[in-house]
C-alpha positions as CSV (number, residue, x, y, z in Angstrom):
1,M,-16.2,-50.4,17.4
2,H,-14.6,-52.1,14.4
3,P,-12.5,-55.1,15.2
4,T,-9.2,-53.6,13.6
5,S,-9.5,-50.4,15.2
6,P,-6.6,-49.4,17.5
7,L,-8.6,-48.4,20.3
8,R,-10.5,-51.5,20.7
9,A,-10.3,-52.6,24.3
10,E,-8.2,-55.6,25.4
11,P,-10.6,-58.7,26.6
12,A,-8.4,-58.7,29.7
13,T,-9.8,-55.1,30.7
14,L,-13.4,-56.3,30.5
15,P,-15.3,-57.0,33.6
16,T,-14.8,-60.7,34.7
17,D,-18.4,-62.0,34.0
18,V,-18.2,-60.1,30.5
19,G,-14.8,-61.7,29.7
20,R,-16.4,-65.5,30.8
21,R,-19.7,-64.7,28.3
22,H,-17.5,-63.8,25.6
23,A,-14.8,-66.3,26.1
24,T,-15.3,-68.8,23.2
25,K,-12.2,-70.7,22.8
26,P,-11.3,-73.7,25.2
27,G,-8.8,-73.0,27.4
28,A,-9.7,-69.2,27.7
29,R,-10.5,-69.1,31.3
30,G,-7.3,-71.0,32.1
31,A,-5.5,-68.3,30.5
32,E,-7.1,-65.9,32.1
33,R,-6.2,-67.4,35.6
34,R,-2.4,-67.6,34.6
35,R,-2.5,-63.7,33.9
36,D,-4.2,-63.0,37.1
37,A,-1.6,-65.6,38.9
38,D,1.2,-63.7,36.9
39,H,0.0,-60.5,37.8
40,E,-0.1,-61.5,41.5
41,E,3.3,-62.9,41.6
42,G,4.5,-59.5,40.5
43,R,5.8,-60.8,37.1
44,L,6.4,-58.7,34.0
45,R,3.7,-59.7,31.4
46,P,4.9,-59.5,27.5
47,V,3.4,-56.5,25.8
48,S,0.9,-57.5,22.8
49,R,1.8,-56.2,19.3
50,R,-1.0,-54.2,19.1
51,E,-0.2,-52.3,22.3
52,Q,3.6,-51.8,20.9
53,Q,2.0,-50.2,17.5
54,L,0.2,-47.7,19.5
55,E,3.4,-46.3,21.0
56,P,5.3,-44.2,18.3
57,P,8.7,-44.8,17.5
58,P,11.3,-42.4,18.8
59,I,12.4,-39.7,16.6
60,D,15.7,-40.0,14.7
61,R,15.6,-38.1,11.5
62,E,14.3,-34.7,10.7
63,I,12.1,-34.4,7.1
64,T,11.4,-30.7,5.1
65,I,7.6,-30.5,4.1
66,A,6.2,-27.8,2.0
67,E,2.2,-26.8,1.8
68,G,0.4,-29.1,-0.5
69,V,2.6,-32.2,0.1
70,T,1.3,-35.5,-1.6
71,V,1.1,-38.8,0.0
72,K,3.6,-40.0,-2.7
73,E,5.9,-36.8,-1.8
74,L,5.6,-37.6,2.0
75,S,6.4,-41.5,1.6
76,E,9.6,-40.7,-0.1
77,K,10.8,-37.8,2.1
78,L,10.1,-40.7,5.0
79,G,11.8,-43.5,3.2
80,V,8.7,-45.9,3.5
81,K,6.5,-47.3,0.9
82,A,3.2,-45.2,0.2
83,N,0.9,-48.0,1.0
84,L,2.2,-48.0,4.5
85,V,1.5,-44.2,4.7
86,I,-2.0,-45.0,3.2
87,K,-2.4,-47.4,5.7
88,K,-1.8,-44.8,8.6
89,L,-4.6,-42.8,7.0
90,V,-6.8,-45.5,6.7
91,E,-6.3,-46.1,10.6
92,K,-6.8,-42.2,11.0
93,K,-10.4,-42.7,9.5
94,I,-9.1,-40.6,6.3
95,F,-9.4,-42.7,2.9
96,A,-6.9,-41.0,0.5
97,T,-5.2,-42.0,-2.7
98,I,-1.4,-41.6,-3.7
99,N,-1.8,-38.3,-5.2
100,Q,-3.9,-36.6,-2.5
101,T,-2.7,-33.2,-1.2
102,L,-2.2,-33.4,2.6
103,D,-2.9,-30.8,5.2
104,V,0.2,-29.6,6.7
105,K,-0.9,-30.6,10.4
106,L,-1.9,-34.2,9.1
107,A,1.5,-34.5,7.3
108,E,3.2,-33.7,10.6
109,E,1.0,-36.5,12.6
110,L,2.0,-38.9,9.8
111,A,5.7,-38.0,10.1
112,R,5.6,-38.4,13.7
113,D,4.2,-42.0,13.5
114,F,7.2,-43.1,11.2
115,G,9.8,-41.4,13.8
116,A,10.5,-38.1,12.0
117,S,10.2,-34.7,13.0
118,T,9.4,-31.8,10.3
119,N,10.3,-28.6,9.3
120,K,7.7,-26.6,7.5
121,V,8.9,-24.4,4.5
122,S,6.6,-22.8,1.6
123,Y,6.8,-24.4,-2.1
124,E,8.6,-21.5,-3.3
125,E,11.5,-22.0,-0.4
126,E,11.5,-25.5,-1.2
127,T,12.0,-24.6,-4.5
128,R,14.7,-22.2,-4.0
129,Q,16.5,-24.8,-1.9
130,E,16.4,-27.3,-4.5
131,V,18.0,-24.8,-7.0
132,Q,20.6,-23.5,-4.5
133,E,21.5,-27.0,-3.7
134,T,22.4,-27.4,-7.7
135,E,23.6,-23.8,-8.1
136,V,27.8,-23.4,-8.3
137,E,29.5,-20.1,-7.6
138,Q,30.7,-19.6,-11.0
139,D,27.4,-19.1,-12.3
140,R,26.8,-16.0,-9.9
141,E,27.4,-12.4,-11.7
142,K,27.2,-9.1,-10.4
143,R,23.7,-7.5,-10.0
144,A,22.5,-4.2,-10.0
145,P,21.5,-2.8,-6.3
146,V,18.3,-2.0,-5.5
147,V,18.0,1.2,-3.6
148,T,14.5,2.4,-1.6
149,I,14.3,6.2,-1.5
150,M,12.5,7.0,2.2
151,G,11.7,10.0,4.3
152,H,9.1,12.6,5.3
153,V,6.4,13.7,3.1
154,D,7.1,16.7,1.0
155,H,11.0,16.2,1.8
156,G,11.5,15.6,-2.2
157,K,11.9,12.1,-2.7
158,T,10.3,12.0,-5.7
159,S,12.0,15.2,-7.1
160,L,15.1,13.7,-6.2
161,L,14.5,10.5,-8.4
162,D,13.0,12.9,-11.2
163,A,16.5,14.8,-11.2
164,I,18.2,11.3,-11.6
165,R,15.8,10.1,-14.3
166,L,15.3,13.5,-15.9
167,T,11.5,12.8,-16.1
168,N,8.7,14.2,-14.2
169,V,6.6,11.8,-12.1
170,A,5.5,14.6,-9.2
171,E,3.4,16.4,-11.4
172,Q,1.1,13.6,-12.2
173,E,0.7,12.8,-8.4
174,A,-2.3,14.1,-7.1
175,G,-1.8,16.9,-4.7
176,G,2.2,16.1,-5.4
177,I,2.6,13.1,-3.1
178,T,3.4,9.9,-4.4
179,Q,0.9,7.1,-3.6
180,H,2.1,4.1,-5.3
181,I,5.1,2.1,-5.5
182,G,7.4,3.1,-8.6
183,A,10.5,1.1,-9.7
184,Y,12.7,2.7,-12.0
185,H,16.2,2.3,-13.4
186,V,19.1,4.5,-14.1
187,E,22.6,4.1,-15.9
188,K,25.7,5.3,-13.9
189,N,29.2,4.3,-15.3
190,G,27.6,1.5,-17.6
191,R,26.2,0.1,-14.7
192,N,22.5,0.1,-13.6
193,I,21.0,1.2,-10.4
194,V,17.2,0.2,-9.7
195,F,15.3,3.0,-7.5
196,I,11.9,2.1,-5.6
197,D,9.8,5.2,-4.7
198,T,8.1,4.6,-1.7
199,P,5.1,6.8,-0.4
200,G,6.2,9.3,2.4
201,H,2.9,9.7,4.1
202,E,2.4,8.0,7.3
203,A,-0.5,6.0,6.1
204,F,1.9,4.2,3.9
205,T,3.7,2.4,6.6
206,R,3.0,-1.1,5.7
207,M,3.7,-0.2,2.0
208,R,7.1,1.3,2.9
209,A,8.0,-1.4,5.3
210,R,7.5,-3.9,1.9
211,G,9.8,-1.5,0.1
212,A,12.6,-2.0,3.0
213,K,12.2,-5.7,2.4
214,V,13.3,-6.1,-1.0
215,T,15.7,-3.4,-1.2
216,D,19.6,-3.6,-0.7
217,I,20.3,0.0,0.2
218,V,18.1,2.8,1.7
219,V,18.5,6.4,0.6
220,L,16.9,8.3,3.4
221,V,15.9,12.0,2.1
222,V,15.8,14.7,4.9
223,A,15.0,18.3,3.6
224,A,17.7,20.6,5.0
225,D,15.2,23.5,5.6
226,D,12.9,21.1,8.1
227,G,14.7,18.5,9.7
228,V,14.1,15.0,10.9
229,M,10.5,14.1,11.2
230,P,8.2,11.5,12.3
231,Q,8.3,9.7,9.1
232,T,11.9,10.2,8.9
233,L,12.5,8.3,12.2
234,E,10.2,5.4,11.1
235,A,12.0,5.1,7.8
236,I,15.4,4.7,9.9
237,D,13.4,1.8,11.9
238,H,12.3,0.1,8.8
239,A,15.9,0.2,7.2
240,K,17.5,-0.8,10.6
241,A,14.9,-3.8,10.9
242,A,15.7,-5.0,7.2
243,Q,19.6,-4.8,8.0
244,V,20.3,-2.7,5.2
245,P,22.9,0.1,4.8
246,I,21.6,3.9,4.9
247,I,22.9,6.7,2.6
248,V,21.4,10.1,3.5
249,A,20.9,12.8,1.0
250,I,20.4,16.0,2.6
251,N,17.9,17.6,0.1
252,K,17.1,21.4,-0.6
253,I,20.4,22.8,0.4
254,D,20.1,25.5,-2.5
255,K,17.4,27.1,0.0
256,P,18.8,30.0,2.2
257,E,17.2,28.6,5.2
258,A,18.9,25.3,5.0
259,Q,21.1,23.9,7.6
260,P,22.9,20.7,6.8
261,E,24.9,20.9,10.0
262,R,21.8,20.6,11.9
263,I,20.4,17.7,9.9
264,K,23.6,15.8,10.9
265,Q,23.6,16.8,14.7
266,Q,19.8,15.6,14.7
267,L,20.6,12.2,12.7
268,A,23.6,11.8,15.1
269,D,21.3,11.8,18.1
270,R,19.5,8.9,16.3
271,G,22.5,6.6,16.0
272,L,23.3,7.8,12.2
273,L,27.1,9.4,12.5
274,A,28.3,11.1,9.5
275,E,31.5,10.0,8.1
276,D,33.2,13.4,8.2
277,W,32.1,13.1,12.0
278,G,33.9,10.3,12.5
279,G,30.9,7.6,11.9
280,D,30.0,5.2,9.1
281,T,27.0,6.6,7.3
282,V,27.4,8.3,4.0
283,M,25.9,11.8,3.8
284,V,25.6,13.6,0.6
285,P,24.3,17.5,0.5
286,V,22.1,17.4,-2.6
287,S,19.5,19.3,-4.6
288,A,16.9,18.2,-6.5
289,K,15.9,21.3,-8.0
290,A,19.2,22.9,-8.9
291,K,20.4,19.5,-9.6
292,Q,23.6,19.7,-7.2
293,N,25.5,16.6,-6.3
294,L,23.4,13.9,-7.9
295,D,26.4,12.3,-9.6
296,L,28.2,12.1,-6.3
297,L,25.1,10.3,-4.7
298,L,24.9,7.9,-7.6
299,E,28.9,7.1,-6.9
300,M,28.2,6.6,-3.4
301,I,25.3,4.2,-4.1
302,L,27.6,2.0,-6.4
303,L,30.4,2.5,-3.9
304,V,28.2,0.7,-1.2
305,A,26.8,-1.9,-3.4
306,D,30.4,-3.0,-4.3
307,M,31.1,-3.4,-0.6
308,Q,27.9,-5.7,-0.3
309,D,29.1,-7.7,-3.1
310,L,25.6,-8.4,-4.6
311,K,25.2,-11.6,-6.9
312,A,22.9,-13.5,-8.4
313,N,22.4,-16.2,-11.0
314,P,21.0,-15.3,-14.3
315,A,20.6,-18.9,-15.6
316,R,18.4,-20.2,-12.9
317,P,14.5,-19.9,-13.0
318,A,13.0,-16.4,-11.7
319,M,12.0,-15.5,-8.5
320,G,10.8,-11.9,-7.6
321,T,8.6,-9.9,-5.3
322,V,5.0,-8.0,-6.4
323,L,5.5,-4.2,-5.7
324,E,2.1,-3.5,-7.2
325,A,-0.9,-4.9,-8.4
326,Q,-3.7,-3.5,-10.7
327,L,-6.7,-4.2,-12.9
328,D,-6.3,-2.9,-16.5
329,R,-10.0,-3.7,-18.5
330,G,-7.8,-3.9,-22.0
331,R,-4.8,-6.0,-20.2
332,G,-6.5,-7.6,-17.2
333,P,-4.4,-8.3,-14.1
334,V,-1.3,-6.7,-14.1
335,A,1.8,-6.8,-11.4
336,T,4.7,-4.8,-11.2
337,V,7.4,-7.3,-10.2
338,L,10.8,-6.8,-9.1
339,V,13.1,-9.9,-10.2
340,R,15.3,-10.4,-7.4
341,N,17.2,-13.8,-8.8
342,G,17.5,-15.6,-12.1
343,T,16.1,-14.1,-15.3
344,L,12.2,-14.0,-16.0
345,H,11.0,-14.7,-19.9
346,V,8.2,-14.3,-21.9
347,G,6.4,-17.8,-21.5
348,D,7.4,-18.7,-18.3
349,Y,5.0,-20.4,-16.1
350,F,5.1,-19.0,-12.5
351,I,3.2,-19.5,-9.2
352,C,2.8,-16.1,-7.2
353,G,0.8,-16.7,-3.8
354,S,-2.5,-18.0,-4.4
355,V,-2.1,-17.3,-8.4
356,F,-0.8,-19.4,-11.1
357,G,0.2,-17.7,-14.4
358,R,2.3,-17.8,-17.7
359,V,4.1,-14.5,-18.4
360,R,2.3,-13.4,-21.9
361,A,3.9,-9.9,-22.0
362,M,6.5,-8.0,-20.3
363,F,7.1,-3.9,-20.0
364,D,10.0,-2.3,-18.6
365,D,9.8,0.8,-16.2
366,R,9.2,3.1,-19.1
367,G,6.6,1.2,-20.9
368,T,8.8,-0.7,-23.7
369,P,8.1,-4.2,-24.3
370,V,10.8,-6.7,-23.4
371,R,10.9,-10.3,-23.8
372,E,13.4,-10.9,-20.6
373,V,14.1,-9.4,-17.4
374,P,17.4,-10.0,-15.7
375,P,18.1,-9.8,-12.0
376,S,17.2,-6.4,-9.6
377,M,15.2,-5.6,-12.6
378,P,11.5,-4.2,-12.4
379,A,8.8,-5.2,-15.0
380,E,5.0,-4.9,-15.7
381,V,4.0,-8.5,-16.1
382,L,1.0,-9.5,-18.0
383,G,-0.7,-13.4,-17.8
384,L,-2.0,-13.5,-14.5
385,E,-5.2,-15.3,-13.9
386,S,-6.4,-13.0,-11.2
387,L,-4.6,-10.4,-8.8
388,P,-2.0,-11.3,-6.5
389,E,-1.5,-9.6,-3.1
390,V,0.9,-7.2,-2.8
391,G,4.1,-8.6,-1.5
392,D,3.8,-12.0,-2.6
393,M,6.6,-13.9,-3.9
394,L,6.4,-14.9,-7.5
395,Q,8.4,-18.3,-8.4
396,V,8.7,-19.6,-12.1
397,V,7.9,-23.6,-12.0
398,T,8.9,-26.1,-14.2
399,D,6.1,-28.9,-12.6
400,T,3.0,-27.1,-13.7
401,A,0.7,-29.4,-12.5
402,K,2.2,-29.2,-9.1
403,A,2.0,-25.6,-9.1
404,K,-1.7,-25.7,-10.0
405,Q,-2.0,-28.1,-7.3
406,I,-0.5,-25.5,-4.6
407,V,-2.6,-22.6,-5.9
408,I,-5.9,-24.7,-5.4
409,Y,-4.5,-25.8,-1.7
410,R,-3.6,-22.1,-1.1
411,E,-7.1,-21.1,-2.5
412,S,-9.1,-23.5,-0.2
413,K,-7.2,-22.3,2.9
414,A,-7.7,-18.6,1.8
415,R,-11.4,-19.1,1.6
416,E,-11.3,-20.9,5.2
417,V,-9.6,-17.9,6.6
418,A,-12.2,-15.6,5.1
419,M,-15.2,-17.6,6.3
420,S,-14.0,-18.1,9.7
421,K,-13.3,-14.0,9.7
422,T,-17.1,-13.2,9.5
423,N,-18.3,-11.3,12.7
424,R,-21.1,-13.3,14.2
425,I,-22.6,-11.5,16.8
426,T,-24.0,-13.5,19.9
427,L,-27.5,-12.6,21.5
428,D,-25.3,-11.3,24.9
429,Q,-23.4,-9.0,22.6
430,L,-26.5,-7.6,21.0
431,H,-28.4,-7.2,24.2
432,D,-25.2,-5.2,25.7
433,Q,-24.9,-2.6,22.7
434,L,-28.8,-2.4,22.7
435,K,-28.6,-1.5,26.2
436,E,-26.0,1.1,25.8
437,G,-27.5,2.4,22.7
438,E,-24.5,4.4,22.1
439,T,-22.1,2.5,19.7
440,K,-22.5,3.2,15.8
441,E,-21.4,1.4,12.9
442,L,-20.3,3.1,9.4
443,N,-19.9,0.6,7.0
444,I,-17.6,1.2,4.1
445,I,-17.2,-0.3,0.7
446,L,-13.6,0.7,-0.9
447,K,-12.7,0.5,-4.2
448,T,-8.9,1.8,-5.3
449,D,-7.0,1.8,-8.6
450,V,-4.1,-0.5,-7.2
451,G,-4.2,-3.3,-4.7
452,G,-1.3,-1.7,-2.7
453,T,-3.6,1.4,-1.6
454,A,-6.6,-1.0,-1.0
455,E,-4.7,-2.7,1.7
456,V,-3.5,0.3,3.3
457,L,-6.6,2.4,3.2
458,T,-8.6,-0.6,4.5
459,D,-5.8,-0.4,7.7
460,T,-6.2,3.4,8.0
461,L,-10.0,3.5,8.3
462,Q,-10.4,0.7,10.5
463,K,-7.8,2.4,12.9
464,L,-10.3,5.5,13.2
465,S,-12.8,3.6,15.2
466,N,-13.5,4.7,18.7
467,E,-15.7,4.0,21.5
468,K,-18.4,5.7,19.9
469,V,-18.0,4.9,16.1
470,K,-17.1,1.5,14.7
471,I,-15.6,1.9,11.0
472,R,-15.9,-1.3,9.1
473,V,-14.7,-2.1,5.6
474,L,-17.2,-4.5,4.4
475,H,-15.5,-4.9,1.1
476,S,-12.4,-3.6,-0.7
477,G,-11.4,-4.1,-4.3
478,V,-9.6,-2.8,-7.4
479,G,-11.2,-1.2,-10.4
480,A,-14.1,0.8,-11.2
481,I,-17.2,1.4,-8.8
482,T,-19.5,-1.0,-10.3
483,E,-23.5,-1.7,-9.8
484,T,-22.8,-4.7,-7.5
485,D,-20.9,-2.3,-5.3
486,V,-23.8,0.0,-5.2
487,L,-26.3,-2.8,-4.6
488,L,-23.9,-4.1,-1.5
489,A,-23.9,-0.6,0.0
490,S,-27.5,-0.1,-0.6
491,A,-28.0,-3.7,1.3
492,S,-25.9,-2.7,4.0
493,N,-26.5,0.9,4.6
494,A,-22.7,1.5,3.9
495,I,-21.1,4.6,2.2
496,I,-18.9,3.9,-1.1
497,V,-15.5,5.5,-1.0
498,G,-13.5,5.6,-4.6
499,F,-9.9,6.1,-4.5
500,N,-8.5,7.4,-7.7
501,V,-11.6,5.8,-9.8
502,R,-15.0,6.7,-10.8
503,P,-18.3,5.1,-10.8
504,E,-19.7,3.5,-14.0
505,R,-22.5,5.0,-15.9
506,T,-25.1,2.5,-14.7
507,A,-23.6,2.5,-11.0
508,Q,-23.9,6.1,-10.7
509,A,-27.4,6.1,-11.9
510,V,-28.5,3.1,-9.6
511,A,-26.6,5.2,-6.7
512,E,-28.8,8.2,-7.3
513,Q,-31.7,5.9,-7.0
514,E,-30.9,4.1,-3.9
515,K,-29.8,7.1,-2.3
516,V,-26.2,5.8,-1.7
517,D,-23.7,8.2,-0.8
518,I,-20.4,7.9,-3.0
519,R,-17.3,9.6,-1.9
520,L,-14.5,10.2,-4.3
521,H,-11.1,11.2,-3.5
522,T,-7.3,11.1,-4.7
523,I,-5.6,12.3,-1.7
524,I,-5.4,9.8,1.1
525,Y,-5.1,12.4,4.2
526,E,-8.1,14.4,2.7
527,L,-10.2,10.9,3.0
528,A,-9.1,10.1,6.4
529,D,-9.7,13.7,7.6
530,E,-13.2,13.8,6.2
531,I,-13.9,10.3,7.6
532,K,-12.8,11.7,11.1
533,R,-14.9,14.8,10.6
534,A,-17.7,12.6,9.7
535,M,-17.5,10.5,12.8
536,T,-17.5,13.3,15.0
537,G,-20.7,15.0,13.3
538,M,-18.7,18.1,12.4
539,L,-18.7,18.0,8.7
540,E,-17.6,21.6,7.8
541,P,-19.2,23.0,4.6
542,V,-16.9,21.8,1.9
543,F,-16.5,22.3,-2.1
544,K,-18.9,19.8,-3.2
545,E,-18.3,18.2,-6.9
546,V,-21.5,18.8,-9.3
547,Y,-21.3,16.5,-12.3
548,K,-21.9,18.5,-15.6
549,G,-21.3,16.0,-18.6
550,R,-19.3,13.6,-20.2
551,A,-17.7,13.1,-23.7
552,Q,-16.1,10.2,-25.5
553,V,-12.8,10.8,-27.3
554,R,-13.4,9.3,-30.9
555,E,-10.3,10.7,-32.8
556,V,-7.1,12.5,-31.7
557,F,-5.6,15.0,-33.7
558,R,-2.0,16.6,-33.2
559,I,-2.2,20.3,-34.4
560,S,1.4,22.3,-34.4
561,K,1.1,25.2,-32.1
562,V,-1.9,24.1,-30.5
563,G,-1.3,20.7,-29.4
564,T,-3.5,17.5,-29.0
565,V,-7.2,18.1,-29.6
566,A,-9.7,15.4,-29.0
567,G,-12.6,14.8,-31.4
568,C,-15.3,14.0,-29.2
569,I,-19.3,13.5,-28.9
570,V,-21.0,14.6,-25.9
571,Q,-23.0,11.5,-24.4
572,D,-24.4,13.1,-21.3
573,G,-25.1,16.7,-20.1
574,S,-23.2,19.4,-21.4
575,I,-19.6,20.5,-21.8
576,T,-18.9,24.1,-21.0
577,R,-15.8,26.1,-21.8
578,D,-15.1,27.3,-18.1
579,S,-15.7,23.6,-16.7
580,E,-13.1,21.6,-14.8
581,V,-12.4,18.2,-16.5
582,R,-11.0,14.7,-15.7
583,L,-10.0,12.4,-18.1
584,L,-10.7,8.8,-17.3
585,R,-9.3,5.7,-18.9
586,D,-11.3,2.3,-18.3
587,N,-12.7,4.4,-15.1
588,V,-9.8,5.1,-13.9
589,V,-8.4,8.9,-13.6
590,I,-5.5,9.7,-15.5
591,H,-5.5,13.5,-15.5
592,T,-7.4,16.4,-13.7
593,G,-7.1,19.9,-15.4
594,K,-9.0,22.5,-16.9
595,I,-10.2,22.9,-20.7
596,D,-8.1,24.8,-22.6
597,G,-10.3,25.1,-25.8
598,L,-13.8,24.1,-26.8
599,K,-14.9,24.0,-30.5
600,R,-17.8,23.3,-32.9
601,F,-16.4,22.9,-36.1
602,K,-13.9,26.0,-36.7
603,N,-15.6,27.9,-34.2
604,D,-15.2,28.6,-30.6
605,A,-17.9,27.4,-28.3
606,S,-19.0,28.3,-24.7
607,E,-21.1,25.0,-24.3
608,V,-21.8,22.0,-26.3
609,K,-24.9,19.9,-25.6
610,S,-25.5,16.1,-25.3
611,G,-25.5,14.3,-28.7
612,F,-23.3,16.9,-30.6
613,E,-19.7,16.4,-31.7
614,C,-17.0,18.8,-30.5
615,G,-13.1,19.5,-30.4
616,I,-11.4,19.7,-26.9
617,S,-8.2,20.5,-25.8
618,I,-7.0,20.0,-22.2
619,A,-4.4,22.7,-20.5
620,N,-0.8,21.2,-20.4
621,F,-2.0,17.7,-21.3
622,N,-1.6,15.9,-24.6
623,D,-1.8,12.2,-23.5
624,I,-5.3,11.5,-25.1
625,K,-6.3,8.6,-26.6
626,P,-9.5,7.2,-28.8
627,G,-11.9,5.8,-26.1
628,D,-11.1,7.8,-23.1
629,V,-14.0,9.7,-21.5
630,I,-13.7,13.3,-20.5
631,E,-15.9,14.0,-17.5
632,A,-16.7,17.7,-16.8
633,Y,-17.4,19.0,-13.3
634,A,-17.7,22.6,-11.3
635,T,-17.2,22.7,-7.7
636,E,-19.7,24.5,-5.2
637,R,-19.3,25.2,-1.8
638,V,-22.1,23.6,0.3
639,A,-22.8,22.1,3.9
640,T,-22.7,18.5,3.7
641,E,-24.7,16.3,6.4
642,A,-22.8,14.3,8.6
643,F,-23.1,10.3,8.3
644,A,-21.7,9.1,11.5
């Protein structure tokens, strides 16, 4: 052992003959005899300096450390010279420079060696604390309330929001249900109110919970003709857990079978007592369809917001929450961010989970470019290096070098976690499985249009596993189904599930060649039902999609009394007049509908084959852009094989 090692044994602890053999100094034996004599007489022997160093000093202070703390920062927090911290690291056989990033556990050990206990915080929390310490109350101004609309599926949440916004979102959603988080703002009495519309279907529990975390007020929508349902109760639990006030909007009161008093009774049983019944919960009877009492609802929201006294400091660096993230071919990674405090400007550097970026451009909820986003307002942010996780905190940073260091540290940690999660099967487990011969595995590769849906669907599918069939999501990602996905599915005997996305042309060809099953869906509960049926081996005859052809939009013509006509060239297959079509933009489904008109030059055509040009108009849809792809298909009733 090295002579400077603190674990080196003292000569006194060695056997007597070994001690004598190594005693080279004159008088060493005499000293040894004196020590023995002292020990026999019961005298206390003075403790050597080395032994004193081995005992850590008593804890007399607490320091706060963030992830990715450097040796220099730790020494400043401890109030000691950096070379003393480096010396401690050398004793632990770790050779570090002054700017080396330390692991949190190692930083705790070092702090303990210097007599300090540690309090762990994230880098964002530390930055926030530093700003709050310098903040004065005069800088804080009133901010807009952030309102989350919650409730059971098909109780009219999005329709209510539409009636408030005077726009139409529900018709654009597949099957009329909301599958993403949307953030919108409206004005009332010269004041802004920001709405977050969370999906109501049960599979979006996590997404809905995330909506409750960033909100100030929850508007609980209950249909007057339906009553309190399972997701209504779940929404109440989320709101109570987030400790935010609840306003109940009793919707569909214009229906003849509506019973608002029955709803109040059901909610009273769940602990929400209406104000007119002597409670403290605001309940507003509304009708989204007939546009009744909408102004009253907005006034109640502002009243509850005033009671909360919501304030923010627009002058400080911005911090916000990522509500949604998606990959756009033209714009790169795009995040929907709700700014919680401060003002986000174009050109700001920010850190978002393990992603570093600079704001290149921002768009508000109506798609208008903006230069700055004040507190409580949503915006689409461009300029991320990669896709952030949904729910990550976005923090504007001034020290870019430090922020990059934190991102590298987080990436390495995330990589370690991902590598440790790989399921390595032991020989014993394999033997047991072979002996039982019953457990089957269904491998799935999942591709979706946005990050939040990928996360939720992964959880939903894996929860479908039972003792007979185990479901494994091998890979989940955002964007079109690529050739790499198909090759991975082929190698691992997996099926590919596409949610609101389509396969690329090369990927489709490889899938047909490799006999890889690609299932495409736009409604989440239909996907869950299909997987359930497949697992039980009882797939009923279903309507299967038959691909007809695709045409690329070259030019777009606006014709009065007709609408928008797309000048196209048919690239593959043929387009027929009676086909159903879907419009793809960057391989993401924008619209599904029927052909309204198909023409060759000025004449109507029943079919246009590959290589020819034609004009196509889509029924009740005009948002066509050059570069879009129109895909034609037909549905046939076929019996599918069970793949479980």
